[in-house]
N, C-alpha and C positions, 0 to 999 in steps of 0.2 A: 238370360235364357236364349240359347241357340235355338232357331226354328227347327221344327221337324215336321215335314209334310209328308202325309196329310194327317198325321196324328194330332197336332195342335190345333188345326182347323177343325177336326171332327169334336175335339173337346170344346172348342170354342162355340161350335153351332149348338152343343147341347146346353152350355152354361147361359148363353145370351138368348135362348129361344123363348123365354117368358116376357123378355123386354124389346123385341124387335118383331117386325113382320115378315112372313115368308112372301116374297114379292112374285107376281106373275114372271113367267118366262113365256112371252106372247108371240105366237106367230102372226106376222104381217102379210095378209094377202096383198095389199097395195104395193108395198116396197119388193115383196117377192116377185110379184108380176113385173113391175117397173125395172127391176135389175136381173131378171132372169135367174132368180136363184132362191134358196130357202133362208128366209131372213126372220129372226127371232129377237125380240128387244127383252131384256133383263130389266123391268120397270121399277128401278131404285128410286125413281121420282116419286113412288107411292110408299115410300119408307118413312117410319117414323121420322119427324125433324126434317123431312123432305129430301134425304140424300142418304147414300150408303155410309156415311160416316158414324151412325148410330151404331153400326156393328163393332167397329174397332174401339169406339169409346167406352161401350157398356164391357166389353170384354178386357180392356184395361182396368176400369174402375173395379170390376169384381175381382181381379188378381191382387188389390192392395190389402194389407194387413188391417186389423182394427184400428191400431194406431195411426197408420197412414189415412185411414178414413176419417178420424177425428180431426186431423190437423186440416184437412181440405186438400184441393188439388189445384193447380195452376195451369193453364194452358195459352195457346197462341193460336189465332185463326182469322181468315178472311171472312167467316161467317159460319160455313157448313159445319166444320169440326167444331167450332166453339158452340154451335146449338146441340151438337151431338153430345159434347162434354157436359153442358148444362143439363140437358134431358136426362143422360145417365146419372149425375150428381143428385138430381132432384128425386129420381126413382130410388136411389140408394141412400137418401139422407146425408149427402156430402156436400159440403160448402164449396164453391169454386169461383175463380177468378180468371176471367179470359182477356188476354190483350191482343188487340186488334191494331192493324195499321191505319193510317190517316184516310186512305182512300176506300176502306171497307163499305161496301154497299148498305144503304140504310134499311132495305128490306130484310138482309141478313143478320144485321144488328138487331133489328126487332124480334127476329127470330131467337136470338140468343137471350133478349131481355125476357121474352115469354116464359122461359124456364127459370127464372129467378137468379141468373148469375151476375156477378158483379163484372163490368166491363172497364177496361182500362185502355185508352187509345195511346199508343206508341210506335214510332218508327214510319218509315216511307213505304215500305212492304213487309210480307210476310217473315221474312228472314230476320230483318231489325226486331220485329215483334217476337218472335221466337227466342231470339238472344236475351232480350230483357226479361221474358217470361221464365226462361232457366235461371236467370241471375236472381230474381225475386223468390223463386222455388227454391234456389239454395239456400239462400239467406234466412229463409222462414223455415227451412226444413220440411217443405211440403212436396208431395210427389207431383211432378211435372208429367202432363200428358200431352206427347208429341202427336202432331197430326199424321205422321207416318214413320218416323223413325225410333220405333219401338216393336219388339217381336209381338206383344199381345194385340197391338194395334193392327199389324200385318195379319195376324191369324184371324182377328176378327173380321177384317175386309175379305179374307180368304172364304169366309162362309158362304159368299155370293156363288162360288164355284161348288161348293157342297150342296147348294140347293139346284144349281144348274144341272148337276150330274143325274139328280132325280126327277128332273123336269123334261128331259129329252133323252133319246137314244143315242146321242152323239153329234159332236160338231167337227166341222173342217177348220173353221177358222173363227177366232174370237178376237173382236175389235173393242179396246179401252182406251179413253183417254188417261194421259199420263201427265201428273204434276211431281209430287213429290215420290211416287212410285209405291205406295202402300197398298192402293187398290188393285193395280195390274200386277204387282209383284205377289200379293197373297192369292188372288183369284187364278193368275196363269199358273203358279207353282202347284196350286193344288189340282187343278184341271190336268195339267200335264202329268201328274203321278197317277192320274186315272186313265187319261188319253194321251198316251205319249207322243202321239203323231199330230196333235193339235197344234195349228199354226197361230201364232198370236201376234197380232198388231197392235203396236202402240202408237198414239197419235197426240199431237200439239198443236196450238195455234202457231204459226209463223211467228207472232209476236212476242211469244213466251215459250220456249221449249228446251228449258235448261237440262232436265234429264236426258231428252232426245240428243241433244248436242254432247252431252256428257258422256254417253254411251258410245258415240262416235269417235270422240276423242280418247277415250279409254280412262278417264278421271273426270271427278267433279268439278264443274267449272263455275266461275262468279261472273254470271253474264247479266247485263241489264235487261229487264223486261219492258216491253211496250204496253199500252192499254190493250186489252182484248175483252171480247164478249165471254170468252172462256176463263172468267175470274177465279174460277174454283181450281184451275189447274195453274194459275200464273204464279210467278215468283221464282225464287232460288231453291236450291236443294241444300239442306244442311251438310257441312264437311263431315266427311266419314259416314254419311248414313248409311244403316244397313240394308237400305232398298236399293242402292246402286247396284252391288254384286247379284242381288236377286232380279232386278230388271235386265241386267246385262246377261243373265244366263237364260231368261225365259222369254225375251222379246224376240220375235224372229224377223219382223220388219217394223220401220218407223216410217211415219207418214206426217207430213206438215201440211196445215190447211189455213187459207187466208180468212179474214174477217167476212168477207163477201160469202166465201164458201160455208162459213159457220152460219151465217145469217139465213141464207137460202135453205141449208139444211133444216133449221128451226123451224122456217115458215112451212116447209113441206111436211114434218113430222106433226105439228099443230094442226096443219090442214087434213091429214090423212090419218092420224091416230087419235086426234080429238084430245090430247092431253097436253100439259105444260111441261117444258123441259128448260133447263137453264143451259148457258153458253159452252160448259164443259161436256155435257151430254150433246149438245149441237155439233161439237168437234167429233165425236165418235160417229154420229151419222152423217156428217160432210165427209169423213174418211170412206164409210161404207159406200156413199153415192161415188166419191172420186176413184174407187177401186171396182167399180162396177164390172168392167172387162175381165178383170182378173179373178172376180169371185162368181162369174157364171156357172151354174150347176153346183155351187158348194152349199153345204149346210153352215150359216154364218149367224153367230150369236153378237149382240151388240148390247153393251152395258149402257143404259140410260142413268147415269150416275146421280142425277139429281133433277129437282123440279123448282128449286128456289130462285124464281126471278121476280124483278120488281115490275110493277105496271108501267112505270116509265121506260124500261128496256124493251117490254112487249110493244107498247105504242111506237118506240123508236124502229124496232124490227119490222113491224107491220105497215109502217108508213113508208 
């Protein structure tokens, strides 16, 4: 299914509406005053399962045939996508198995378990888990639910843009964290079809920025990722992922941020907005702060992509 923007996103928004929340697109007086700009946060940390991933997972599972639903689904995830698939499968009465890498955070694994999914631990990072999950899905003739490399998933994530379109009169700049590219690919493509002059900033931690380095090189790279607070965006990008050309066409600027910048941004957000966010969302807030001189006087949207964070990490950040 080749993606058609905005039609596929409009359809996805209609289909998934009974299963997801329309999240706030909140004006932030504190960050607006601090940065001398108009800042609005899209609060996907308040989404079901605690992240934007539910949008793409629900849309994918709704696309399955009755026979595919009967056989169940397989996926791979460091946590958020796994929880989203598990939630979607539970809602639609579909069995599911989630493969996770060995370093997946306990808090996110518990989130998956809460929705009744079977968990299999395999591989050192998300790419190895994805390869194994695809292999198992092929052998068992089950549908594989990619975290990003699937048109239904991308269209589902693009419904964030569908909501933003109706929640403000327009934006000059949109800042989104980049992992596999499904979130920024779907959202940016949709909003650029509505607001052609929108300037899209993709950001990642210095410690793991495979998509950003791949865009700069012009091909998907196989790069090592170091530990990062932004675990939701960490890891490699699947070879020949359909998100690569979409990101390449729709991201106007890329920004890399340090672990210290992410940590400080998370503290600032928690202190001023009184809401929790995870490291991947902190990456976007860190980029907002880092670009403050360039953003003065602009209307800026920032996607707070998730809020699944463990108590141990919160304690470490605040200490």
